C-alpha positions as CSV (number, residue, x, y, z in Angstrom):
1,E,61.3,6.0,-39.2
2,K,59.0,8.7,-37.0
3,K,58.1,11.9,-36.4
4,V,60.2,14.3,-34.4
5,P,57.9,15.4,-31.5
6,P,57.1,19.0,-31.7
7,D,58.4,20.5,-28.4
8,V,61.9,18.2,-29.2
9,S,64.6,20.6,-31.1
10,I,67.6,18.5,-33.0
11,F,70.6,20.3,-34.7
12,W,72.7,19.0,-37.2
13,T,75.9,20.2,-37.6
14,F,77.8,20.3,-40.5
15,D,81.6,20.2,-41.3
16,E,84.0,18.7,-44.4
17,K,83.4,15.1,-44.2
18,N,80.6,14.6,-41.4
19,V,76.9,15.2,-40.1
20,A,76.0,15.1,-36.2
21,A,72.5,15.2,-35.0
22,T,72.1,16.2,-31.3
23,V,69.0,16.7,-29.1
24,A,68.4,20.5,-28.0
25,N,68.8,19.5,-24.3
26,G,72.3,17.7,-25.1
27,D,70.8,13.9,-24.5
28,A,71.5,12.1,-27.5
29,A,74.3,12.7,-30.6
30,S,75.0,11.1,-33.6
31,K,77.9,11.7,-36.2
32,R,78.1,10.1,-39.4
33,Q,80.2,10.6,-42.6
34,Y,78.5,12.2,-45.4
35,T,79.5,12.2,-49.3
36,T,77.5,14.8,-52.0
37,L,77.5,14.5,-55.9
38,V,75.1,15.9,-58.3
39,D,73.4,13.2,-60.3
40,G,71.8,14.9,-63.1
41,E,69.1,17.5,-62.4
42,H,69.9,17.0,-59.1
43,R,72.1,18.0,-55.8
44,V,72.8,14.4,-54.0
45,I,73.3,13.6,-50.6
46,R,74.5,10.4,-48.6
47,I,74.8,9.3,-45.0
48,D,76.6,6.2,-44.4
49,Y,76.5,4.4,-41.0
50,D,79.8,3.0,-41.9
51,A,82.0,3.5,-45.1
52,E,81.8,-0.7,-46.0
53,M,77.8,-0.2,-45.7
54,E,75.2,0.6,-47.9
55,P,74.1,4.4,-47.2
56,D,71.5,4.4,-45.2
57,R,69.8,8.0,-46.0
58,V,70.3,9.0,-49.7
59,G,68.7,12.3,-50.9
60,W,68.9,15.5,-52.4
61,Y,70.0,19.2,-51.1
62,E,69.6,22.4,-52.1
63,F,70.2,26.1,-50.9
64,K,67.6,28.1,-51.2
65,D,66.6,31.4,-49.5
66,G,69.8,31.0,-47.4
67,K,68.4,28.0,-45.9
68,L,69.5,24.2,-46.8
69,R,66.7,22.3,-47.5
70,I,67.2,17.9,-47.4
71,Q,64.7,15.4,-48.2
72,L,66.2,12.0,-47.5
73,T,64.8,8.4,-47.9
74,Q,65.7,5.7,-45.5
75,G,67.6,1.9,-45.9
76,T,66.9,2.3,-50.2
77,G,70.4,3.2,-50.9
78,K,68.4,5.1,-54.1
79,P,67.3,8.7,-53.8
80,P,63.9,9.8,-54.1
81,T,62.0,10.2,-56.7
82,E,60.6,13.6,-56.6
83,W,60.6,16.2,-53.7
84,D,57.7,15.8,-51.3
85,E,57.0,19.2,-49.0
86,D,56.3,17.1,-46.4
87,Q,59.4,15.4,-46.1
88,V,61.9,18.2,-46.4
89,M,63.6,19.3,-43.6
90,V,64.6,23.1,-43.5
91,F,68.6,23.9,-42.2
92,V,68.5,27.9,-41.7
93,P,72.7,28.5,-40.4
94,A,73.5,28.8,-36.7
95,P,73.5,32.7,-35.1
96,R,77.2,33.4,-34.8
97,K,78.8,34.0,-31.7
């Protein structure tokens, strides 16, 4: 809906079924279920608010240069039609403790 200000860090943590988003200072967090599938040439990720509802965000994902890249649509129920580098989120693995 809106861009995250550059001085705000958000961490996404994935497990086998869920993704949690947390602001760096710990103030806000959300946890949603996700599913993945391969649709033709693209890997698709669906992030759902509720298993009974339409997916809130659908997009493509890929692993490139050791990073996870995701491009999501919102509220359409469909993935994007093309990669748009301005809309791609790039995730790097967290440092090992």
